[in-house]
C-alpha positions as CSV (number, residue, x, y, z in Angstrom):
1,D,8.6,-2.9,2.8
2,P,5.9,-4.3,5.2
3,P,7.1,-6.1,8.4
4,I,8.0,-9.8,7.9
5,T,5.4,-12.0,9.6
6,D,5.5,-15.3,7.7
7,K,9.2,-16.3,7.9
8,I,12.5,-15.9,9.7
9,I,15.4,-14.3,7.9
10,L,18.7,-14.8,9.7
11,H,22.1,-13.0,9.2
12,V,24.8,-14.6,11.3
13,D,28.4,-13.4,11.8
14,G,30.9,-16.2,11.7
15,Y,28.7,-19.3,12.0
16,V,28.1,-21.4,8.9
17,N,25.5,-23.8,10.1
18,A,22.3,-23.9,12.1
19,Y,20.7,-26.7,14.1
20,V,16.9,-26.1,14.0
21,W,14.0,-27.5,16.0
22,G,10.7,-26.6,17.6
23,S,9.4,-24.8,14.6
24,G,6.2,-26.8,14.1
25,D,7.4,-27.9,10.7
26,P,8.4,-31.6,10.7
27,S,11.0,-31.0,8.0
28,L,12.8,-28.6,10.4
29,E,12.7,-30.8,13.4
30,K,16.2,-31.4,14.8
31,V,18.0,-30.8,11.5
32,H,21.3,-29.1,10.5
33,K,21.0,-26.4,7.9
34,T,23.9,-24.9,5.9
35,L,23.9,-21.1,5.8
36,T,24.8,-19.1,2.6
37,Q,27.8,-16.7,2.7
38,E,26.9,-13.1,2.0
39,G,29.4,-12.1,-0.7
40,S,33.0,-12.4,0.7
41,S,32.1,-11.2,4.2
42,S,32.0,-13.1,7.5
43,W,28.2,-12.9,7.4
44,Y,26.0,-16.0,6.5
45,T,22.3,-16.1,5.9
46,I,19.4,-18.5,5.9
47,T,15.6,-18.1,5.5
48,L,13.3,-20.4,7.5
49,N,9.7,-20.5,6.2
50,V,8.2,-20.7,9.7
51,V,7.0,-18.1,12.2
52,K,9.1,-19.4,15.2
53,S,12.1,-21.7,15.7
54,N,14.7,-22.7,18.2
55,I,18.2,-22.4,16.7
56,I,21.8,-23.2,17.6
57,F,24.6,-21.9,15.4
58,T,27.7,-24.0,14.8
59,K,30.9,-23.9,12.8
60,K,30.7,-27.5,11.7
61,A,28.0,-29.0,9.4
62,N,27.0,-31.8,11.8
63,G,29.1,-31.2,14.9
64,W,28.9,-29.0,17.9
65,D,32.2,-27.2,18.3
66,G,31.9,-23.5,18.2
67,Q,28.3,-23.7,19.2
68,T,26.4,-20.8,20.7
69,G,23.8,-21.2,23.4
70,D,20.2,-22.2,22.7
71,L,18.5,-19.4,20.7
72,S,15.0,-18.8,19.5
73,R,13.5,-16.4,17.1
74,E,10.1,-15.4,15.8
75,A,9.1,-14.1,12.4
76,G,11.2,-11.2,11.1
77,E,14.7,-10.3,9.9
78,W,17.4,-10.7,12.5
79,W,21.2,-10.2,12.8
80,Y,23.3,-12.1,15.2
81,K,26.8,-10.9,16.1
82,D,28.9,-11.1,19.3
83,S,26.2,-13.2,21.0
84,K,23.6,-10.4,20.5
85,W,20.5,-10.2,18.4
86,T,19.5,-7.0,16.6
87,E,16.7,-6.1,14.1
88,Y,19.3,-4.2,12.0
89,N,22.8,-4.9,10.7
90,P,25.0,-3.9,13.6
91,E,27.8,-2.9,11.2
92,D,25.5,-0.4,9.4
93,N,27.2,2.9,9.3
94,E,25.3,4.5,6.4
95,A,22.8,7.1,7.5
96,P,19.4,7.4,5.8
97,V,18.8,10.1,3.2
98,L,15.8,12.4,3.6
99,T,14.9,13.0,0.0
100,E,11.8,15.3,0.4
101,F,10.1,17.3,3.1
102,I,7.0,19.2,2.1
103,S,3.8,20.6,3.5
104,D,0.3,20.7,1.9
105,K,0.0,24.4,3.1
106,T,2.7,27.0,3.2
107,G,3.0,30.6,4.5
108,T,0.2,31.7,6.8
109,V,-1.9,28.6,7.8
110,S,-4.6,27.5,10.1
111,G,-6.0,24.2,11.3
112,N,-4.3,21.0,10.4
113,V,-1.3,20.9,8.1
114,T,-0.1,17.6,6.5
115,L,3.7,17.3,6.6
116,T,5.1,14.7,4.1
117,V,8.6,13.1,4.3
118,S,10.2,10.7,1.8
119,A,13.5,8.9,2.6
120,T,15.7,6.0,1.6
121,D,18.2,3.8,3.5
122,N,20.6,1.0,2.6
123,I,19.2,-1.4,5.3
124,G,15.9,-0.1,6.6
125,L,14.1,3.0,7.8
126,S,12.6,3.3,11.3
127,K,10.9,6.7,11.8
128,A,10.6,10.3,10.9
129,E,10.8,12.9,13.8
130,F,9.2,16.3,13.6
131,K,10.0,19.4,15.6
132,A,8.8,23.0,15.9
133,D,11.6,25.4,16.9
134,G,13.6,22.5,18.3
135,N,10.7,21.1,20.4
136,T,9.4,17.6,19.4
137,L,6.0,17.5,17.8
138,G,5.9,13.7,17.3
139,T,7.1,10.9,15.1
140,A,5.8,8.8,12.2
141,T,6.8,5.2,11.7
142,M,8.7,4.3,8.6
143,S,9.9,0.9,7.3
144,G,11.6,-0.7,4.3
145,K,14.5,0.8,2.3
146,S,12.3,3.5,0.7
147,A,9.2,5.1,2.2
148,T,6.9,8.2,2.3
149,V,4.9,9.1,5.4
150,D,2.5,11.8,6.4
151,F,2.3,13.6,9.8
152,I,-0.7,15.7,10.7
153,L,0.3,18.9,12.5
154,D,-2.5,20.7,14.4
155,T,-1.3,24.4,14.2
156,E,-3.7,25.4,17.0
157,N,-1.1,23.8,19.3
158,L,1.4,26.5,18.1
159,E,1.5,30.2,18.9
160,N,0.3,32.6,16.1
161,K,3.8,33.5,15.0
162,A,6.4,32.1,12.5
163,H,7.8,28.7,13.3
164,T,10.6,26.6,11.9
165,I,9.4,23.0,11.4
166,T,12.2,20.4,11.0
167,A,12.1,16.7,9.9
168,T,14.8,14.1,10.6
169,V,14.7,10.5,9.5
170,Y,16.2,7.5,11.5
171,D,17.1,4.1,10.3
172,T,16.9,0.8,12.2
173,A,20.4,1.2,13.5
174,G,19.5,4.6,15.0
175,L,21.5,6.6,12.5
176,A,20.0,10.0,11.6
177,S,19.6,11.7,8.3
178,N,20.2,15.3,7.5
179,S,17.4,17.5,8.8
180,E,15.3,19.5,6.5
181,E,13.1,22.5,7.5
182,L,10.2,24.6,6.3
183,Q,8.5,27.7,7.7
184,I,4.9,28.1,8.7
185,T,3.0,30.9,10.4
186,P,-0.2,29.8,12.2
187,N,-3.1,32.2,12.2
188,N,-5.8,30.5,14.3
189,E,-8.7,32.5,15.9
190,N,-8.8,30.6,19.1
191,P,-5.4,28.9,19.6
192,A,-5.0,26.4,22.5
193,P,-3.1,27.6,25.5
194,I,0.6,27.1,25.2
195,A,2.4,25.6,28.2
């Protein structure tokens, strides 16, 4: 899924109403909005079709008891719990699943190699991290609940010997998937110096 840039999606723990203003939309100027409960949980949600807004969460439809401090958000999907904002569900404890890790070249290789990773997550993916023999090569940004990304590996930056390349995927809560690995053996005529 692409990043959300045209609306604000809020998930709020324990507060059932929002007082909204400063969004630029006259219909959302100093109004109370009722949030929708997410299943039978303590989480409530609302979508504001604006790119910025000031918000106060309350426990009463038109009152102020149980209010939080003044809050503001910009476009995106947000979770609010224990007076903290996150861009992921802070109760997420389900790690992403790395479903495929392949290379466009195998065995003895030279030049650039394209590494491809596919993964899924219950909330949202963040990145794929690539390592050679335990040393970080780099990362590729991932988003949405299901994604496939490519990472270009310049084998001239590796010694001409067998290497174990690993991939690990992370979700927006920072949870890591299982790591998958493959073997490549660079054979470049003029490899770069290795630090």
